[in-house]
N, C-alpha and C positions, 0 to 999 in steps of 0.2 A: 909608722909604714914597716911593713916585713920588706926583705931585701928581694923576694921575686916579685911583689908588688910593684917596688921601686925600679927594677928594670924592665916591666912590663910596661912602667909610664912612659921612660927613656925610649924604649922600641915604638912605641906608640907615639910619640914625637917625631922620630926619625921618620915610620911610614908616612904621618903628614906631610914632612918636608917634601920627601921623593914622589909621593903624590902628586904635590902642587908642579914639582918640577916636571910631571909626564904630561903636564897640561900645555908643557912648550915643545912637546915633541914635535920634531919635524924630520919625518924618515928619509925624506928624498933630497935633503940638503946636507950634503957631506960637510959644509962649512956651520951648520947652525949649531947651536951651544949643547941643545939636547939634541944631537943627530941619533941613528940608527943604533950606533955602539953604547952610546951613554944610556939610551933608552933601554935598550935590551940591558945593560949593566943594573939601572934602577930595578927593574922586574926580579933580577937576582938576588938585589938585596933585599926587594919586598918580599922575595919568596922567604929567605931566611929567616926576618923578622917576623914573620907571621908563623914562620915554623917554631919558633923559639917562644911566642906567645900561645902556644898551642891553636893556634888557627889554621888547622892543617887545608881548607878547603880554599880560602885563601891565597895559601902557601903552593897547594898543587896550583891553582889558574895561574898567579903570576908567572910560577915556573913553566907551564905550557907556553904561557905568550913567550917567554924568552927564548924558550926551544925552537919556537915557530919563526922568531928572526933568522935562525939558521947563519951565526956567525960564533966567535968563540966565546962569546958570553952564553947564548945559548947551550953551546956544547957543555958548558960548565954547569948550566940548570940540571940538562939531562943528565951529568954526574952526580949530581945532587938529588934528584928525584927519589932514586931507591931509599936516600935516609929520611927524605920526609914522610915516605909511604912507612918504614920501620917506626918511627916514631910515632905516627899516628896509629898504629898497630898498638903498641907499647902502650900508648898512652890510654886508648878503649880498655885495654885486657886491666888496667889499673884503677879506672875511675867507675 
């Protein structure tokens, strides 16, 4: 396997773990293991993972979910969104 393929496999494994954790999300309970802040951070992680796997639609979707949570992690996602668009444009121009 080449390095790119191995990296994408590792990112996909992380995505699977994070998406499973999201099934436990409880936005209304501050004492929940996966509360609103953790949920938003998971969306940001998914956004970044999908970005580096060249899956820009899922990167944007998870980024928008984080932004809509309206907390500090949502602001992080908002700050990263231009990078997603830039990378998407760059990828599309070269493929």
